[in-house]
C-alpha positions in Angstrom: -57.4 25.4 -9.8 -56.6 22.4 -11.4 -53.2 20.7 -11.0 -51.5 18.5 -13.1 -48.8 16.1 -12.4 -46.7 14.2 -15.0 -44.8 11.4 -13.7 -41.2 10.2 -15.3 -39.0 7.3 -15.1 -36.1 8.5 -13.3 -33.3 6.7 -15.0 -35.1 8.1 -18.3 -34.7 11.4 -16.7 -31.5 11.2 -15.9 -29.9 9.5 -19.1 -31.7 12.9 -21.1 -30.0 15.0 -18.7 -26.5 13.2 -19.1 -26.7 12.8 -23.1 -28.7 15.9 -24.1 -28.2 18.6 -21.3 -25.1 18.0 -19.3 -21.7 19.2 -21.2 -18.8 18.2 -19.4 -15.5 19.8 -21.3 -11.8 19.9 -19.7 -10.8 23.7 -19.4 -7.6 23.0 -21.2 -6.2 20.2 -23.2 -4.7 17.6 -20.7 -5.9 19.5 -17.9 -7.3 17.9 -15.0 -9.8 20.1 -14.7 -13.1 20.3 -16.1 -15.9 22.6 -17.0 -19.3 21.8 -16.4 -22.6 22.9 -17.7 -25.8 22.3 -17.8 -28.7 23.6 -20.0 -32.4 23.5 -17.9 -35.6 25.6 -18.5 -35.5 26.3 -14.5 -32.0 28.0 -14.0 -32.6 27.4 -10.3 -33.2 23.5 -10.8 -30.3 23.5 -13.1 -27.8 25.1 -10.8 -29.4 22.7 -7.8 -28.4 19.2 -9.7 -25.3 20.5 -11.0 -24.4 21.6 -7.1 -25.6 18.2 -6.2 -23.5 16.3 -8.8 -20.3 18.0 -7.5 -21.3 17.5 -3.6 -22.0 13.7 -5.1 -18.5 13.2 -6.6 -16.4 14.9 -3.8 -18.4 12.8 -1.4 -17.7 9.3 -3.5 -14.0 10.4 -4.3 -13.4 11.0 -0.3 -15.5 7.2 0.0 -12.4 5.5 -2.5 -10.0 7.4 -0.8 -10.7 6.1 2.4 -12.0 2.6 1.2 -8.0 2.3 -0.4 -6.6 3.7 3.3 -8.7 0.9 5.2 -7.5 -1.5 3.3 -3.8 -0.5 3.5 -4.7 -0.2 7.5 -6.1 -3.6 7.2 -3.3 -5.1 5.7 -0.8 -3.4 7.5 -2.4 -4.7 10.8 -2.3 -8.4 9.7 1.7 -7.9 9.0 1.9 -6.1 12.8 -0.1 -9.0 14.6 2.5 -11.5 12.8 5.2 -9.5 13.7 4.0 -8.9 17.6 4.1 -13.0 18.0 7.9 -12.5 16.1 9.2 -10.2 17.8 7.7 -11.1 21.3 9.4 -14.6 20.7 13.0 -13.0 19.5 13.1 -10.8 22.4 12.0 -13.7 24.8 15.1 -15.9 23.2 17.4 -12.9 24.1 16.2 -12.6 27.4 16.8 -16.5 27.8 20.1 -16.7 26.2 21.1 -13.5 28.6 20.1 -15.6 31.9 21.5 -19.1 30.5 25.0 -17.6 29.7 24.7 -15.1 32.3 25.7 -12.6 30.1 24.4 -8.9 29.9 26.1 -6.5 27.2 28.4 -6.8 24.4 32.2 -6.4 25.3 33.8 -3.1 24.4 35.3 -4.6 21.4 32.3 -5.9 20.1 30.3 -2.7 20.8 32.9 -0.3 19.0 32.9 -2.6 16.0 29.0 -2.1 16.1 29.1 1.4 16.6 31.7 1.7 13.6 29.4 -0.3 11.2 26.1 1.4 12.4 25.5 3.2 8.9 25.7 0.2 6.9 23.6 -2.0 9.7 21.2 0.7 9.3 21.1 0.7 5.8 20.9 -3.1 5.7 18.1 -2.8 8.1 16.3 -0.6 5.4 16.6 -2.9 2.6 15.4 -5.4 5.1 12.4 -3.6 5.7 11.6 -3.1 2.1 12.2 -6.7 1.2 9.8 -8.0 3.6 6.9 -5.3 2.8 7.8 -6.2 -1.2 7.6 -10.2 0.1 4.5 -9.7 1.9 3.0 -7.7 -1.0 3.9 -10.5 -3.4 2.3 -13.2 -1.4 -1.2 -11.1 -0.5 -1.6 -10.8 -4.6 -0.8 -14.5 -5.0 -3.0 -15.8 -2.6 -6.0 -13.7 -3.8 -5.6 -15.9 -7.4 -8.7 -15.4 -9.3 -9.6 -12.5 -7.2 -9.6 -9.0 -7.0 -7.9 -7.0 -3.8 -7.2 -3.7 -3.3 -3.1 -3.3 -3.3 -1.9 -1.7 -0.4 -0.9 2.3 -0.6 1.2 4.1 1.3 3.8 1.5 2.4 6.9 3.9 2.0 7.6 1.7 -1.6 9.2 4.6 -3.9 9.2 3.0 -7.4 7.6 5.2 -9.6 6.1 2.3 -12.1 4.5 0.9 -9.1 2.8 3.5 -7.7 1.3 4.2 -11.2 0.5 0.6 -12.2 -1.1 0.5 -8.3 -3.0 3.9 -8.2 -4.4 2.6 -11.9 -5.5 -1.0 -10.2 -6.7 0.5 -7.8 -9.0 2.8 -9.6 -10.2 0.3 -11.9 -11.1 -2.2 -8.7 -13.2 0.7 -7.7 -15.2 1.1 -10.6 -15.6 -2.7 -11.4 -17.3 -2.6 -8.1 -19.5 0.1 -8.8 -20.7 -1.4 -11.6 -21.5 -5.1 -10.1 -23.8 -3.0 -7.8 -26.1 -3.2 -11.0 -24.4 -5.4 -13.6 -24.1 -8.9 -13.6 -20.2 -10.0 -14.2 -21.0 -10.9 -17.7 -21.9 -7.2 -18.5 -19.3 -6.2 -21.1 -18.1 -3.2 -19.4 -17.2 -5.7 -16.7 -15.7 -8.1 -18.2 -13.3 -5.3 -19.7 -12.4 -4.0 -16.4 -12.0 -7.8 -15.9 -9.7 -8.4 -18.4 -7.4 -5.0 -17.7 -7.2 -5.9 -13.7 -5.9 -9.6 -14.6 -3.1 -7.9 -16.8 -2.1 -5.3 -14.2 -2.2 -7.8 -11.8 0.0 -9.3 -13.7 2.5 -6.3 -14.4 2.7 -5.6 -10.4 3.7 -8.9 -9.4 6.7 -8.5 -12.1 7.1 -5.2 -11.0 7.6 -6.2 -7.5 10.1 -9.4 -8.3 12.2 -6.9 -10.0 12.0 -4.5 -6.9 12.9 -7.3 -4.8 15.8 -8.4 -7.0 17.4 -4.8 -6.5 16.6 -4.6 -2.8 18.5 -8.2 -2.4 21.5 -6.9 -4.8 21.2 -3.7 -2.3 21.2 -5.5 0.5 24.5 -7.8 -0.4 26.4 -4.5 -1.3 25.7 -3.9 2.6 26.7 -6.8 3.5 30.1 -6.6 1.8 30.8 -2.8 3.1 30.2 -4.1 6.6 32.3 -7.0 5.7 35.7 -5.5 7.7 33.6 -4.8 10.8 32.5 -8.6 10.7 36.2 -9.9 10.7 36.5 -8.2 13.8 33.3 -9.7 15.6 34.6 -13.3 15.0 37.1 -12.6 17.6 34.5 -12.1 20.0 33.7 -14.9 22.2 31.6 -17.7 21.6 29.2 -16.7 23.8 29.1 -12.8 22.8 28.9 -13.9 19.6 25.7 -15.7 20.0 24.2 -12.5 21.7 25.4 -10.2 18.7 23.5 -12.8 16.1 20.8 -12.5 18.1 20.3 -8.9 19.1 20.7 -8.4 15.3 18.0 -10.3 14.5 15.8 -8.8 17.3 16.7 -5.0 15.7 15.6 -6.2 12.5 12.1 -7.0 13.4 11.7 -4.0 16.1 12.8 -1.9 12.9 9.9 -3.1 10.5 7.7 -3.1 13.7 8.0 0.4 14.1 8.2 1.0 10.7 4.6 -0.3 9.5 2.9 1.5 13.1 4.6 4.7 11.4 2.8 4.0 8.2 -0.5 3.4 9.8 -0.5 6.6 11.9 0.6 8.5 8.3 -2.4 6.2 6.7 -5.0 7.2 9.3 
């Protein structure tokens, strides 16, 4: 018995399937689910192709999410490395201050004033954390001028416009990297995405600056609200007031460090 083989160009075969045999339609208008069907002379082959296509899509989706998460972890790790040194220095300054001035704790009046202003200080610390994150992302994007880096996600910035811009930017960035595997940077598809990324990057930076301005106003409001307690703290002896200022700086940096650790764990 004679057996005949016919070799077909793989890319041409894939193109033939995708343009003439594969049908992809939304289940209903504006839905986020789709219906996929494939016309094939061999049903089992058609089923195998569709199954492989769906599996490949799911794997690619997971890889994209992992890529975004890994980029965020990398950003957080860089920030934590810097903060770790900074926090160690602040803690050492507090320790040296206590030793040199022979003071261990704040007096009762100072502790009471601090306790009464605790809620404002907590809100103020939160605003400082958000401000620090916003400034870090602005610097991160500004330093990568002329190139495209993924925007860190899951950092807890709650602005819906920023979230939408970031998701679109990262999705296009992944698509651009995918196209560059088989195309040059001058390819019309690549240049179109590059132009979109440039515009989105500018929009993200502008949005971050608006958020920064709002957080600064929020921070100023908390500072004013806690002003009545600050007046009482001015009566605290100079040495203890110095300890108070250093302890407050230590608290802000500790809060940011713990916040970033939590976000890193959530991202992982």
